[in-house]
N, C-alpha and C positions, 0 to 999 in steps of 0.2 A: 580834623582827624577823627574818625570814629573810634569810640573807646569801648563800644559794645558792652553795655551795662547789662549784667545778667540778672541781678536781684537787688531789691531794697527792702529793708526792714526797719519800721519806725522804732525809735528808742526814746525814752523820756528826755526832756530838755531839748526838744526840736533837733534831734540827731537822727541820722539815718545810717545803719549798717549797710554798706554796699560792697558788691562783689562784681568785678569786671572780668572780661573774658582772658585777659593777659595774666590774670593771676592776682592782680592788686586787689585788695579788700581792706576794709576798715571803716571808720566812722567819720562822717562829715557832719560838722556842727553848723546848723542852718539858722539859728535863733537870730544872727545879725544880718542875715541875707533875705529874710522873708519880710516883705512889707505887709504887716498885719492890718492893712486898711483895705477897704473895697472888697474885691472877690476874694481875697487871701484871708479876711477877717475870720472866717470859720476855722481856720487852722490853729487858732489860739486853743480850741478844744482838742486834746489830745486823741480823742476818739476820731475826730475828723482828719487829723494829722496822720493817724495810723492808716487811713485809707489810701496811702500812697501806692502807686502801681508803676511798673516799668513799661514805657511805651517803646517797644522794640524798633518800630518804624522810625521814630524820631531820635532814638538813642538818648533817652531822657526819662526823669521820673516825673509823673503827673498826679494831680489830684482832681477829684470831681469838680472842684470849685474852679478849675482852669489854671491854676498855678502849676508851673513846671520849671525844672532845672535841667539843662543840657548835661550829658554825661562828661563832657570836656571840663566844665566848671567843677562838677562833683569830684572828678578824678584829681584835679588840682587841690581841693580841700583835703581829700584823703591823703595825698602824697605829702602835703604840707605837715599834717599831723604825724606822718610816719618818718619824716626826716628828723635825724637827731639834732638837737639844739647845740650850737657852738659854744 
């Protein structure tokens, strides 16, 4: 299911503030989801992490180094943080 990611803004701590077409918005924490080896190693530098862009065709966030996350995964991370704890 396409989530239609509208925007992504890098925040400190390897977080992205995301907005989806259905009105869902919030922060996805990616520190534990990025493998900082190989092609993703450059993302350790916040300036490189901040180069995030939305790829509308793929419904994903992407970085110039080739790392990407599909909107479905990101939506789940945002929804998880938005859900009240029992």
